[in-house]
N, C-alpha and C positions, 0 to 999 in steps of 0.2 A: 862390137862396144858401142857403135853407133845404132844397131837396131835397138840393143838394150835401152839405152837411153833414150831414142824415140819413143820407144814403147813405154819408157817409166814417164817420161813429161806427158805423155797422152792420156795415162791412167793418174797421174796427179791432176790432169786439169777436169777430168771425169768425175773425180774425187770430191774437188773444189765444188763442183756444180752438185753433186749428191749431199756435199754437209749438210747438217741440219740449220738453220735460222738462227741468230741469237735471239732466246726469248725475250720478250718484252718489246720486238720491233716491229710487230706487224703494222701495216698501215695505218688500221684503225685504232690501233691503241691510245688511249689518253697518255699524258705523263703523270696522273695520280696511278693509274691502272699499270703502267710500266713499273713505279714503285713498289707496289704493292707484289708486283710477278715477282721481281729482283729481292723483294723482302722472303719472300717464300716459294720459291723454289727449291728444292733439295740441291744441298750440294753434291757434283758427284762422287761415287765410289771412288777409291784411287788404291792403286797397287803402292808399295813402299818406293821410296826415293833409289834407292838400289837398283831396282828392276827397269826404271827409267831411263832416257836419256838425260844426263846430266851434266854440270860444269860446277866448280867452285874457285871462287875467287877470297884470297887472304888478305887481310891488312894489321898492323898493331897500332893500335889507338892511343895515344898518350892521356889517356884520363882512365881512372879508376874504374873497376866493373860494377860499382854500383851505381854510379854515377852514369854511366856508359847504358844501361839497361833500364833507368829511368828515362833518360833523355832519348833514347830509341823510341818508345812506346808514344813519345811525343811530336815526333818530328814528322814534320808537315813533307809528303810525300814528293810534291813539287819540286821543294828544295832538295830532297835527297834522288831525285830521278830527273835530270836534267836531259837525259836524251844524246843521240850522237847523232852523226850526218846519213846514217842508214835507219834509227831506230827513232820515233820520236819519244819524245821524255812527258812525263805527267803535268797534265796541265792545273787539276784539282782532282779531289776526291769529295764525297759525296754519300755521306753516313747513312745506313739503311737499317741502324740496329741503335737503339738506346744506349747512354752509357759511354765511357771512355772507349779508346782504340787501347789495343793491347791485352785486351781479356779474353780467352775461349769462346767464340760463338760470335763474337763483334763482325760484322759485313759492311763494307760500303763498296759503291760503285768507283770504279777508277776511270776517271777520262783522260786521254791521252792529247796531246798535242794539236794531232791531225783530227781531231773527234770521234775516234773509236774509243770502245771501252770494254770493261771487262769487269768480273763481279770479283771480290775477294775476299775470304774471311779466314778468321786466325783458329786456329785447329787444336794445335797443342801450343801450351803456353808452362814453361818449367823455368821461370824469372829465381836469379840472375842469369841462368845458364842458355836458355835455350827457347826462342818462337817458330813455330812453322806455321804456314798458311795457304791454302789453297786459292789459285784464280781458275775463273774459268768462265764460259759464256761471252766469250770474246765476239768483236765486231770488225775487228781489221782481216784487210782480203789475207796478209800476212799468215794469220792464224787460224784461217781455214780447214788448216792441216794437223790442230794442235784443237785434241781432246780437253785437256786441262792441263795447268801446271801446279808444281809443289815448290814454294820457297822457303828454305830453313835459316835461320840466323843460330849460329852457336857464339858464345862469348866466355872465351876462355880466361882466367885470372894469369896475368902476367907480372909478377911484382904490385906496382901502381900502376901498372898499364892494362891495357885489354886487347887481347887477340881475337878478332873479328874471322869468322868463317863464314859465307854467304854460299848458301848451294841452290841451285836453280834446275829443276828437272821437269820434264814435258813428256805428256803421252801423244805418241802421235796417232793420227786417225789410220791407223793399219798402213798397209805397203801401199806406194811406195814413200807414202809420206814420213814414215820411218828410215828411209834411203837418205832422205833429203835433210832429216832434221840433225843430224850428228855433226854436220861441218856448218851449219846454224847456229847450232848451240855453243861449239867451242870457235864460233867466228864473231859473226855481227852481234849474238848473243852475251856471248863473255867480254866483250870490248865494251859495251854498253854498262854489264856489270863491273867492269874492273873502274872508268870511268864516275859510275854512281858511289862505287865504295870510298873512292879518291875526295868526293865531296861530302860524302857524310864526316868521313875523316877531319877533314877541315873544319867542318860543322861543329863538331862535337869538341875538337881541341879547342874552337875558339867558345865556345860555350863554355868549358870546364877555365878556362883561363880570366874569362868575364867573372865567372864565380868567385875564384881563388883571390881573384884582384880585391872584391869587393868585402870579402871577408876580413884579407889583409888590411 
């Protein structure tokens, strides 16, 4: 077992060294050139969520489905993803396409509190029921072993409330990254998702309460 673990760790180190650098961060690249690269670089071809390493968290929001989905598309990501002790939260997002967020094809750069970044693009929109997005071009050390991630929110009407299911799936850069990924996804990453969904629930319910009080 020790030999297998040592071999896996050595292989993982080699894999990290061999991982392609993130697009747009070459030493001579200007900020304007980086923005153009991030606007135009193709989104990776993806497998279905069912084929990837994934986890799902669920919460019931005390808001109607129609309000929930409209609120969700305007939610500032830095408020929704505060981070944990193990994983940094979102500092800000930088739009890379014109128009509102929440439509198919919308793309932005996500900047985390440790200054690492990733690209995010919405690939499927079936509101008020579902939104799916892809994240790739990570610059963080922890994501060197990840080719891309797929996130999906499902909004299920539950009377005058909304049941929210958030699934996140990762494609590993081969073995042994896939060997380690399951523990990370079901551990630190799931903890971050649970905390984030709790923050979203609080914000959505506060917004709905203010709206109903103003109307009353």
